[in-house]
N, C-alpha and C positions, 0 to 999 in steps of 0.2 A: 175746247180746242182739241181737234186731233193733228197729229203729227206723223211724219212718216220718216222711218230710219235710212232706208237705201238710198233716196236721193232726198235732198232737202225740201220737203213739201209740207206746208202747214195750211189748214184750213178751219176758222172759226164760225161756230154755230150759236146762234141766238136762238133761245126757247122761252116762250112767255107762259107756257104753261096752258095755253088754249089752242094756238094753232100749231101747224108743223113747224118744226125747226126750220131757220133760213140760215144760209151761207150770208155771212157779214164781212169775211175777209178771207182770202186765199193768195196764195203766192209760193214761188219756189226761188231755191237759192238764198241770195240775199235778202229777197223780200220776206220770204220764210222765216230767215232768221231775224227780222225784225218784228214779224208778226209775233214769234215766240218771246223774244225779250220783253215786247209789250204784255203778252199775257202774264209773264211772270212778275213783272213789275207790280201788276193790279192784281195778282193773287189767283188768276184764273187755272183751274186746273188743267193738264194737258195729259192726253192719253197717246200713246203710239200705237198706230194701227195702220200698216203700211197699204193693205188691200182696201180698206174704207177710204183713206184718204186720197187714194188713187182715183176711185169713182168720185168721192164728193169734189174733187178739184174740176172735174169737167163740167161740174154746174156753174151757172153765172151767179155773181153778187147778186143778192136779193132774191134767188130761187127758193122755194121750199124745197126739202128733201124729198124725193119721189116715194111713194107709199112701199115700194118694195124694200126700201132701206130702214123701215121705222124701227124694226127689231135692233138691227145693228147700232143705229143711234139712240135708240132707248137705253143700251146698254152703257154706251158714253155719257149719256145725262145722267144715269144712275150712277157712275162712278164718280161724276163730277159732285152731285149731292152728298155721295159718300165722304170723298175728301172734304168737301167744306166742312161738312158736319164735325169732323174730326180735327179741324183747325181750330 
């Protein structure tokens, strides 16, 4: 899950290890807060990245991330794996 700090924005991604990650939830303000609360409830790692969340928020639900974002999103996924391994 990627969240922004300046504006309350949240974008959740799903990665199955085979296909490009897809946007599974996104929202601003109260919706973003609820997405973050749900992520915390289920132990989903959160990462703050204002620039990336702003770009990902423009995608539609179910969209795969575009190829030009693979590297940035790969860093987020690697972070999530690292956090989960430490838990």
